[in-house]
C-alpha positions in Angstrom: 84.1 17.6 73.1 80.9 17.2 74.9 78.6 14.4 74.0 75.5 15.3 75.9 73.1 18.1 75.5 74.2 19.3 79.2 77.5 19.1 78.8 77.4 21.3 75.5 75.1 24.0 77.4 77.6 24.0 80.4 80.4 24.6 77.9 78.3 27.6 76.4 77.5 29.0 80.0 81.3 28.7 80.9 82.4 30.7 77.9 79.7 33.5 78.8 80.8 33.5 82.5 84.6 33.5 81.5 84.2 36.6 79.4 82.2 38.5 82.1 84.7 37.7 84.8 87.6 38.7 82.8 86.1 41.9 82.0 85.4 42.5 85.7 89.2 41.8 86.5 90.3 44.0 83.8 88.3 46.7 85.2 89.5 46.3 88.7 93.2 46.1 87.6 92.2 49.5 85.3 91.1 51.4 88.6 94.4 50.0 90.4 96.5 51.2 87.8 94.8 54.6 87.6 95.7 55.1 91.4 99.2 53.9 91.0 99.9 56.4 88.2 98.5 59.0 90.3 100.8 58.2 93.1 103.9 58.0 90.6 102.9 61.5 89.6 103.4 62.7 93.0 99.6 64.5 93.0 98.2 63.4 96.3 94.7 64.9 95.5 94.6 63.0 92.1 95.8 59.7 94.0 93.3 60.3 96.7 90.3 60.8 94.1 91.5 57.7 92.0 91.6 55.6 95.1 87.9 56.6 96.4 86.7 55.5 92.6 88.9 52.3 93.0 87.5 51.2 96.5 84.1 50.3 95.4 85.3 48.7 92.0 87.4 46.3 94.2 84.7 45.4 96.7 82.5 44.8 93.7 85.0 42.5 92.4 85.0 40.7 96.0 81.3 40.4 95.8 81.1 38.8 92.3 84.1 36.6 93.1 86.5 37.6 90.9 88.9 38.9 93.5 89.6 37.3 96.9 88.6 39.3 100.1 92.0 39.2 101.4 93.7 40.4 98.2 91.4 43.5 97.9 92.0 44.4 101.5 95.6 44.1 101.0 95.8 46.0 97.9 93.5 48.7 99.1 96.0 48.7 102.4 99.1 49.3 100.5 97.6 52.0 98.2 96.4 53.7 101.2 99.7 53.9 102.6 101.5 55.0 99.7 99.0 57.8 99.4 99.5 58.6 103.0 103.2 58.9 102.5 103.2 61.5 99.8 
């Protein structure tokens, strides 16, 4: 347990930031899942629309530091290639 005021404050800040970051990661995962379900349904238009909505969300995750740059690029590339093969 924290023994100093600054350590107690740091714990409070960390809890708040963790909650925000978990929400951001969850949001990114939701957008990716929407694209994947559209791909599995075989509807190319729906998959493309979901992909276009997921792209800025993934890039926002990169900017906020919850997703690594290369991870986002890899996921977008793989989703894009799966949509093109429909």
